[in-house]
N, C-alpha and C positions, 0 to 999 in steps of 0.2 A: 687157282684155279684152272682146272684141268679141262685144254681146248676140246669143242663139239667138233665131230666130223662134219664136214661143209663140202658143199660142191661147188665151185667156179666154172663157169663157161663166158663162151663171147660169139658173138658175131660182129661182122664185118658190116657195118653200116657204108653206103655211098655217100661222099667227103662231101657232096653239097646239099645235103638232106634239110636243111635249114629247119630243125626240129629243135635245134639246140642257141641261143640265140649267143651266147658267150661263146661258144666253140666257135659259130659263124664269124664272131667279133675278131675271133684269133686267128683265124687261119687268115680272113681279109688283112690283118696287120702282117700276118708270115710272108701272102705274096706279093703283099706293096713293098716289104724289104728284100725281097729276092729281087724284084725285076726282071732282069732278062736272064739274070742266075739261073743255076739248078737249084741253089739254095741260099740263103741268106747267111753269116754269119754271126757268133756267139755276136761278137763287135756289136752289129748293127741292132740287136734286139735292145730297146731301153724301157725298163719295166716300168718307167711312170708315163709310159704312151698306153700301159693297158691294165691301170691300178683296177679297175673291176674287175676285171678276170685273175688277178694276181695272187691271192690268194688261194686258186684251184690251180695254180702254174707249178710244174716241176720244171728240173732242169737237171739233165743228167749226163756226167762225160763219157765219153765211150772211149772204152782200152778195147787194143785187139791182140789174138794170140796168148790169154784166149779170150776172148767175145763176152764183155763184161757192163754192166753201166753201173757208174758211180751216184747219187744223188746228190751235187753240189747247192741245189737251190728246193726247198719246198714250201711250200704258200703256208698261212698259218690255217687255211682252211681244210688242209688234208691232215697236219697235225691233229687239227680238231676229229676229225674222222678217224686215223688210225688209232689217235690216244699214245703215241708217242713221235718223236723226233724220226725224220727220213733222210735229214741231211748226213749224209758217209756212207748210206748205208748200201748194197748193191739192192739192185732189184731183186737176184734171188733169195735174197733175206727177207723178204718179204711176207709175213704172216696173213693167211695161214700159208703153208709152203707150195700146196697146188696155187694159191694165187699169185706167191714170186715166181712161180716157174712159167704161169702164164703170162705175165709182165714180161718176164723175160725173154722168150718166146714171141710176143709182139714186136718188141725193141728191135728184136734179132730181123723179124721179116721188114721192116721199115728199112733198117741197113741193108738188107739182101733188094727192096726193088727200088731203094731208092727217089721214095714219094711217100708223101702225109699218109697216116691212114687211121679211121676213125670206127671205134669198136663201141656196143653195148656190150655189158659186163655184167653178168648175170650172175646175182651173189645168193645161196642158201644154205642157211643151217637151224636143224629142227624144224621149225613152223615159220621161220622167218625167210622170205625170201625179197629181196632187192636188186634194183639196178641201177648204172650210174653210167654215161658216156664219156669215152675219151679220144681225145683226138693225140696222135705224137707227131710231131712234126721234125722234120730235119734240118740240121745246121753244119756249116764246112767250114772253119776257119781260111782254106785252101781253095774255095772250092768244086774239090773233087770227093777230098775222102770226110763222110761223117765224122764228126769227134764231139758233138752236142747234139739232144734229142731235147726238144720243148716241149711237156705236156700239156692240157688244158684239159679239166673234168666240168661237167654239165651234171651233179647231182637231181637237177629239180625239185621233185618235195618227200628226195629218198634221206637226207642229211640222217636225221634221227636213225633210221632203220640201217642204214651201213654203220654207224657210229657201234652202236647193238652188233653186226655182224662182225664187226673186227674184234671189239671187246670178251665175243662169245666164244674168239677160233685163235683167240695170242696162244703160244706157246709159254 
């Protein structure tokens, strides 16, 4: 299949916008786990405590010099949406390439700003336009250096359109 040209954009949303219940729940969970610290650690995170959100959660390992983000955990809902296994991939390796570049930039922004960030991601290919929301939450083993990112996505009623977008833009 020849990939079709696509457009990938994003807008940052207020972290407390309350539009996406699953994102609100995972943000509340992250805040509870961090307590008075800047960030919770990966060891604080227990997937059994957020099973409703788990299919849409990813965990990326952060490495520095150069800054890279490798997926270590990707929920089954994300596998279904992307039509491929994401575990082990770098964010920059996501298809289409402009999507991978956008995700890498968003992750780097969380590292730089050291706060959770919520985006609305807008995707267009041919006649199809769709969107989803994604929160990025920083984690730190030592309380200082961010070494993991946890994400959660809200697809609302767009799951089929998102699957179609990723299928049509595969390289």
